N, C-alpha and C positions, 0 to 999 in steps of 0.2 A: 197547149195542144202539142201532141207528139209530132215528130218529124215524119215525112212521107217521101217516098221515091219521087224524083222529078219535081220536087218542091223546094223553094229556098229554105235554108236552115235559119232559125231565129238567131239573133245576135246573142252572144254570151261572152262573159269575161270571167276567168278563173285564175287563182294563184298557181304559179308553176315553179318547178325547180329552177335553180339558177337565179333566185330572187327576181323573177319576172312575173308579169301577168300576161295572159294570152287571151285575145279577143278574136272572134271569127273575122270581124271587119279588117283587122290588120293583116289577115292572110289572103286577102283578095289577090288574084293573079297567080296563086299557087293552088294545087290540089292539096287536100288535107285528108289524112287517114286518122280517125279517132278510134282507138280501141279501148273498150271498157274491160276491166278485169277485176276479180273479186278482192284480192289482197296481195300486198307487197310480200316478196320473199317466200311465197308458197311455190311448190313444185311446178304446177301448170302455168302459173303466172310468170315464173322465172323463165321457163322454156319458151313461152310465147314472146316475151320481151327479148330474149336472146335471138329469136328468129327475126324479129324486126331489126334488131341491132345488126345482125349478120348480113341482112339484105339492104341495109341503109343506103349504101352507095347506089344501088339500082333504083331505089325509091327517089333519091336525089336526082338521078339522071332522068327520071320521069316527072320532074318538077313537082314532087310530092313531099309534103311535110308530114311527120308522124308525131302523134301525141298519145301517150297512155293515160288513162283516167281511172282512178278508183277513189273510194271514200277515205283512204288513208291520209294521215297528216303530211304536211310538207317535209317535216323532219324524217319521217319514215320513207317518203319518196326520195329524199336526198341520199339517204343511206343505201336504198335499193339501187338507185341510178349509179352511184359511185361504185358499189360492189360489183355490178354487172357491166359497167363501162358503157351504159347506154348513151348514144350520141344525140338523142332526142329528149325533149322535156316530158316530164310527168305532171299532170294536172291534179290538184287536190280538190275533190268535190265533196267536202264534208257535209254540206247542207243539201246535197243531192240535186242541185239545180240542173246540171247537165244530164244526170241520170234520169231525171223526170222528163226533160226535153226529148231524150232519145228512148224513153220508156224501157229502161233496162233493169228496173228493180222488180224482181219476181219472187214468188213464193218458192223456196227451195227446201230440200230435206237433207239432213246430215245425221247419220246414226239415229234415225227415227224421229229427230226433232225438226220441226218446221220453223223457218225464219224467213225474213225478207232480205234478199241478198242481190248482188249484182250478177246478172246473167251475162256471161262472157259474150261480147258482141263487138262488131267492127263496122265502121261506116266510112264510105268514100264520098267526099264532097268535092265538086269540081271547082275550077278557078273562079267561078262566079258565085260561089256559095250555095249551089244547088246540090241536094243529096242525090247521088247517082247509083249507089249500090250499098246494100246492107247485108251483113252476115249476123244472124242471131243464133244463140245456143251453140256457139262455136266449139268445135273439138280442135285442139291445138295442132296435131300432126297434119301437115300440108296446108294449113290455113294461110300462113304468110305468103306462100307461093301463089295461092289463089288471089289474094289481095293485090300482090305485085302485078300479076297478069292483068287484072282489071285496071289498075292505076296506069300501067304502061299503055294499054289500049285506049283509055280515056284521054291520055296526054297526046296521043297520035291522031285522035278524032278531030 
């Protein structure tokens, strides 16, 4: 069953960069931003990741951890993270477990061809593991600022 606003997010565990695994339960007490993006090292995904990187200190001040998620391999994630200097971990969702939980796999079109791909989406989970805000069909410009604004407000609530 997919996530819903003001409902607890189901437990998940995924492999992450830095030879780690990340579980929602280990993040209790912190707010969590999970942003789904289509592919490592593509222009929009790079710009979005750089936005989260550049605002990382402000997210940390708001007691908020950031995780990027795509279906790419850990090796691809490690290269992308190192090249862009991301201070947060990237989660590899090759079997689409988290993508299915958050319902971000959508029919997309590119050059007239249809395929199932990741719909750029971001989710804000509170310190108790409850989904508080979602952004679907994200356009990159201004997006990170909107997420930071909500994360800061939620932290102060």
